[in-house]
ZAMARGU-4260 file (C-alpha; in steps of 0.2 Angstrom, whole numbers, plus 5000, padded with zeros to 4 digits):
<rodrens>
0) 4784/4966/4755 | 4768/4955/4752 | 4769/4937/4746 | 4753/4931/4738 | 4748/4913/4736
5) 4749/4905/4718 | 4742/4891/4708 | 4746/4884/4692 | 4728/4879/4687 | 4721/4894/4676
10) 4704/4887/4676 | 4700/4887/4695 | 4693/4901/4705 | 4704/4917/4709 | 4703/4929/4723
15) 4707/4947/4721 | 4710/4956/4738 | 4711/4975/4741 | 4724/4982/4751 | 4712/4990/4763
20) 4707/4972/4768 | 4724/4968/4772 | 4727/4983/4782 | 4711/4980/4792 | 4717/4962/4796
25) 4734/4968/4802 | 4726/4982/4812 | 4714/4968/4820 | 4730/4958/4824 | 4739/4972/4832
30) 4724/4976/4843 | 4721/4958/4848 | 4719/4953/4867 | 4735/4948/4876 | 4739/4930/4874
35) 4727/4928/4859 | 4737/4918/4846 | 4727/4923/4830 | 4712/4933/4825 | 4698/4930/4813
40) 4684/4940/4804 | 4672/4940/4790 | 4676/4944/4772 | 4664/4955/4762 | 4664/4957/4743
45) 4656/4951/4727 | 4657/4935/4718 | 4655/4934/4699 | 4658/4917/4691 | 4675/4911/4696
50) 4681/4928/4701 | 4679/4934/4719 | 4683/4952/4724 | 4686/4955/4742 | 4684/4973/4746
55) 4680/4974/4765 | 4680/4964/4781 | 4676/4966/4800 | 4683/4956/4814 | 4673/4943/4824
60) 4677/4938/4841 | 4681/4920/4845 | 4689/4909/4858 | 4698/4893/4855 | 4698/4880/4868
65) 4708/4865/4865 | 4708/4856/4848 | 4690/4852/4846 | 4681/4867/4853 | 4679/4885/4846
70) 4667/4898/4851 | 4662/4911/4838 | 4652/4928/4841 | 4638/4924/4829 | 4627/4938/4836
75) 4641/4951/4835 | 4645/4946/4817 | 4627/4948/4811 | 4625/4965/4820 | 4641/4971/4811
80) 4634/4964/4794 | 4618/4973/4797 | 4627/4989/4800 | 4638/4986/4785 | 4624/4983/4774
85) 4616/5000/4778 | 4631/5008/4770 | 4635/4997/4756 | 4622/4983/4752 | 4631/4977/4737
90) 4643/4967/4747 | 4640/4951/4756 | 4649/4939/4767 | 4659/4928/4755 | 4672/4920/4767
95) 4683/4923/4783 | 4700/4928/4786 | 4713/4922/4800 | 4731/4927/4804 | 4743/4913/4806
100) 4747/4905/4824 | 4765/4904/4826 | 4768/4901/4808 | 4754/4888/4806 | 4742/4893/4793
105) 4728/4880/4796 | 4725/4870/4811 | 4711/4859/4818 | 4700/4873/4823 | 4700/4880/4805
110) 4689/4866/4800 | 4677/4871/4814 | 4677/4889/4810 | 4675/4885/4792 | 4659/4875/4796
115) 4652/4889/4804 | 4655/4901/4790 | 4647/4888/4778 | 4632/4891/4786 | 4632/4910/4783
120) 4637/4909/4765 | 4639/4895/4751 | 4657/4889/4747 | 4665/4902/4758 | 4684/4907/4755
125) 4697/4906/4768 | 4710/4920/4768 | 4726/4918/4779 | 4738/4932/4782 | 4754/4925/4788
130) 4760/4938/4802 | 4776/4928/4806 | 4784/4938/4793 | 4796/4924/4787 | 4810/4931/4776
135) 4802/4948/4779 | 4788/4944/4768 | 4769/4946/4773 | 4762/4930/4766 | 4744/4930/4759
140) 4735/4914/4754 | 4718/4909/4750 | 4709/4892/4752 | 4693/4883/4748 | 4687/4868/4756
145) 4682/4852/4748 | 4676/4836/4758 | 4687/4820/4757 | 4674/4806/4753 | 4676/4788/4755
150) 4661/4779/4747 | 4646/4789/4752 | 4654/4796/4768 | 4663/4812/4771 | 4678/4808/4781
155) 4685/4826/4783 | 4688/4842/4774 | 4703/4847/4764 | 4709/4865/4761 | 4714/4868/4743
160) 4725/4883/4739 | 4719/4895/4725 | 4727/4910/4717 | 4727/4927/4725 | 4729/4944/4717
165) 4732/4961/4725 | 4719/4973/4716 | 4720/4991/4720 | 4708/5005/4715 | 4716/5021/4708
170) 4714/5030/4725 | 4722/5015/4734 | 4736/5015/4722 | 4739/5034/4727 | 4740/5029/4745
175) 4751/5015/4742 | 4763/5025/4733 | 4764/5038/4746 | 4767/5025/4759 | 4781/5017/4748
180) 4789/5033/4742 | 4788/5043/4758 | 4792/5032/4773 | 4790/5042/4790 | 4790/5038/4808
185) 4774/5032/4816 | 4763/5046/4820 | 4771/5059/4808 | 4761/5067/4795 | 4766/5067/4777
190) 4759/5081/4765 | 4752/5076/4748 | 4761/5079/4732 | 4756/5094/4721 | 4748/5092/4705
195) 4764/5095/4696 | 4773/5082/4707 | 4759/5069/4703 | 4760/5073/4685 | 4779/5071/4685
200) 4778/5054/4694 | 4764/5048/4682 | 4775/5053/4667 | 4790/5044/4674 | 4780/5029/4677
205) 4773/5029/4661 | 4791/5030/4653 | 4797/5016/4664 | 4783/5004/4658 | 4786/5009/4640
210) 4803/5005/4642 | 4799/4988/4648 | 4787/4985/4634 | 4799/4990/4621 | 4813/4979/4629
215) 4801/4964/4629 | 4796/4967/4611 | 4815/4968/4606 | 4819/4952/4615 | 4805/4943/4606
220) 4810/4950/4589 | 4828/4944/4592 | 4822/4927/4597 | 4828/4928/4615 | 4812/4926/4623
225) 4797/4915/4619 | 4782/4925/4612 | 4767/4926/4623 | 4752/4929/4612 | 4741/4935/4627
230) 4754/4949/4631 | 4755/4953/4612 | 4737/4955/4611 | 4736/4967/4625 | 4750/4978/4618
235) 4741/4978/4602 | 4725/4985/4610 | 4734/4997/4620 | 4744/5003/4604 | 4728/5004/4593
240) 4721/5016/4606 | 4734/5029/4604 | 4729/5042/4590 | 4741/5045/4576 | 4747/5063/4578
245) 4762/5071/4571 | 4775/5076/4584 | 4774/5095/4579 | 4755/5095/4580 | 4755/5086/4597
250) 4768/5099/4604 | 4758/5114/4598 | 4742/5107/4605 | 4750/5102/4621 | 4757/5120/4623
255) 4740/5128/4620 | 4732/5118/4633 | 4745/5122/4645 | 4745/5140/4642 | 4726/5140/4644
260) 4727/5130/4661 | 4741/5142/4668 | 4730/5157/4663 | 4715/5149/4673 | 4727/5146/4688
265) 4733/5164/4687 | 4716/5171/4686 | 4711/5160/4701 | 4725/5166/4711 | 4721/5184/4706
270) 4703/5182/4711 | 4708/5174/4728 | 4720/5189/4732 | 4707/5202/4727 | 4694/5194/4739
275) 4707/5193/4753 | 4711/5212/4751 | 4692/5216/4751 | 4689/5206/4766 | 4704/5215/4775
280) 4697/5232/4770 | 4679/5228/4776 | 4687/5223/4793 | 4697/5239/4795 | 4682/5250/4790
285) 4672/5243/4803
</rodrens>
């Protein structure tokens, strides 16, 4: 289970992290050198206003010596960035990640590493993945740094936590559903669902969501739950998109479409069989 960092301030910046980023960070942590406490790397993505979308990352080698000395592979990071930009030039460095070190999310070296990434991008974000798995939770928290100023002097840097959301694309959601619903042993292969299985899962998920919405609306109408106008507006927008069709007309249209689809599938299988027979006859004749 993943636990994301939250914040009560709705006007501050928010970070959306894609699942592939978390998997890459965990893979980097699992492949770390013996005796290494934590790993770090660069975060790639886009920044639009106060919304930051983290879509990729890559590891950066580093060595921590004591509490006031950190060596970061700057040349390695720039080579990796150049290679990445050849494939996707729409992303750029927007921050850095680190895993926890014995349950500690931020230490003295974090400030030094953050200063290094400040020279690579403006206002970098710091993403921390807590690999200690406290309470069987994978903690994911994001921070921004702001200087502590006394008079006209900056005394130190303070890390302020900001809201983190897990944002998955359609393809990523399919992969996550497969991992959640079909747990297998390490190294085993799991076949993909058929089209009918995917359709059945989608309809079941849709019915479950409709049940939750109907239950929420009933609770609001009965006065058991305080109405949320933002949720109400979203429900109204979704309802307005649904065309008003009589049930008997919808059933007839659905059945006709289904019959056409099954006919196409039948003809495709028939053509495939005929081609296989013709190929076998050709082999036998030679």
